N, C-alpha and C positions, 0 to 999 in steps of 0.2 A: 267501535273505537277502542283503541288500545289504551292501556293505562301507563301514562309515561313514568309513573314511580315504580312500576313493577319491573324488577330485573330477572332475567332468565337464570335458572339454576345451572351450575357448572361453569366451565371456562369456554372461552372462545377456541375453536379448532385451530390448530396450527395450519399455517399456509406456508409455502415455499418463498424463499426471499428472491426468486427470479422466475422466468427470465426477464430481461430488461431490453427496452427498444430504443432505438436511435432518438426518437424525438424526446425522450426524457434524460438524454445524456448530453454530451459535448455538441452543441448546436452547429458549430461551423459555419454560421450565417444563414443555415437553412430553415431555421425556425425563429420565432419571436421571443427568444429566451436570452438572458443575459449570459455572458461567457465566463461566469464566475467559477465554474466547475469544468476545467479543460485540462488537456494533457500538457500544454506548456505551462509548467509550475513556475519557472523562473521568469521574472519580468526583465526588460531590457537594462535597467539600472541595478540589478542584483549584482553584489560583489561575490566572487568565488569562482572556482573552476566549473565550467559548464560540462554537464554531463547528459548522455541519453541512456534511459533505462528501456530495454525492450525485452520481450519474452512472449511465450505462449501459455495459455491455461489448458490443463488436460484433465480428463476424467480418469477414473480408476481403470478403464481399459486402454488407456493411452490415446484416446480420442479427443480432438479438440473440442472446446466448449465455446460456441460462436456467439452467445448471448450473455456471457458473464459480464460483471461490472467490477472493476478494480479501483480502489481509492488508496492514495498514499498521503502521509503526513510525515513531516521531517524538520529538523532544525535547519537554520541557515548556516553559512560557511564558518560562522564564529560559534557554533553550537547553541544558538539562541532560538526559542521557538516563539512564533506569533500567537501567543497565548497570554490571557491576563496573569496566569499564575507565573509566568516567567517575565518578572518585572525589571530584568536587566536591559540596559540600553541596547538597541539593535542598529547596527549600521545599515542593514537591509530592510528599512521601515516598510517597504511596499511588498516585501516578500512574505507571503502567506503560508508557504510550505505545504499547500494542499492542492492535490490534483485528483481528477476523476476521469476515468476513461472506460468506455465500452469495448468490449473484445471485437475483433473483427470476425469475418466468416471463417478465418484459420484459427480462431482463438487467440489472435495476436493483440498485443497492447504496446504502447510506447509513451514514455514521458520525457520531456525536455526540462531538466532542472539543474541545480548545482549540487556539487559534492558537499553533503552535510559535514559539519564539524564534530568534534568530540563533545558529548554532553555528559553531565553529571548523572550517575545512576544510584542505586541503593547505597546507603552509607557514605555518599559523596564519591565513590569510586567512579572513575571515568568509564563511559561506554564508548565503544568504537564507533566510527561514522556508520549509520545505518538509517534506514527508511522503514517506517512502519506501513504494513500493508493490510488493508481490509478487503475481503473478497466476498461477493455476492454471485450466487449463480443458482441455476435450476436445481430442483430436488433438494436444496439445502434449507433446513428450518431455522438455522442460525448462520449469520455471516462469520467467516473465519479470519483470524488474525495471524500474522506472521511478520517477519522481518527480512530485510535485504541488507546483508553485509557485502563488503567488497573484498575481492580476492587480493588485490594489491595493498591491503592494510592488515597484513598477516600478524604483525606484532601487536597491533591495537586489538584485533580479534582474539588473540591468544589471552589477552588480559580482561575481555569483556566479561562481566559478572553474569550478564543474561545468557550470552552465548554458552558460557561454562555449565548452564543448567542442562543443556542439551547434550545427550549422549554423543561421545566423540565421533562415532560412526555415522551420525545423523547430520552432523553440522554442515556438511557440504551442501545439504538441501537449502541452506540458507545464505550461500555465498554467490554473489553475482560475479561472472567471469568477464575479464576484459574482452572486448570484441573489436577493438580498434581505437582510433583516436578519440577519446572521451566517450566511448560507447561501452555499455555493460549489457550483457544478458542474463535473464533470470526466468527461468520456466517455473510454473507452479502446477504441481500435481496434486490433485484433491485426494486421491487414493492411490493404492497399488504399490508395487515394490519401490518406487522412486517418490513416494508420497512426501510432500513438504512438510516440515514440522510447524505445527500450529500451536498457538499459546491460549491458554484460558486466561481471560481478563474480566 
C-alpha cells in the first residue's frame, strides 16, 4: 500500500500541449458537449461589423499542423471585454469574445466574429483593434500568445503601444490582410523565416 502523505522528489516531467482531437473541440453536433467553445464567436444579436478570420498554422519547415488548437479573445465593437475587471456597461451583453477552433487537416482555422473596437492600453493609451491569440500544438511545452491586428487600421496600428514594442521589420507577422468583403487572412508560423511574433505574458 502506498503512503498518501508521501510526495515524490523532483518535479513532474514536462509534456507537450498537443495534439488535440476533434472530440475535445468544437462539437458541431456530433458529440454530447455544449457549444460554448466554437468558432462562431459573434452571436446573432451582436452589434458591430461582422468579419471572418481565416488562416493556416505552419511548423518551422512550412508544413501545415493539422492537430493544433487556436483560441481567440477580443473586445466587442465598443472596445469592452466580457470580463469582471471590465465593469463598463456593454451593449453586446451576450458577446463573450472567446472562441476555440481545431485546425483542419490542412492546418486551417476560421472564426466568425465582429471587428473589435479600440481598447485602453498601458497608461491609458489606446490600443488598435486587435484579437488576442493563444496557440496549442504538438511538440510545444507551453502554449504561445500573439495578436492579430488589421491591415486597414494602419493609423491605429501606428499608434498602438504594444505593436510599437515589436521591431518594425517583424510587425507584418501580426497583421491580418483583407481577403474580401469582411474577410481577413492571418497565417501563423511557429518557427522559421516567417515566424510569427509571440509575446511573453
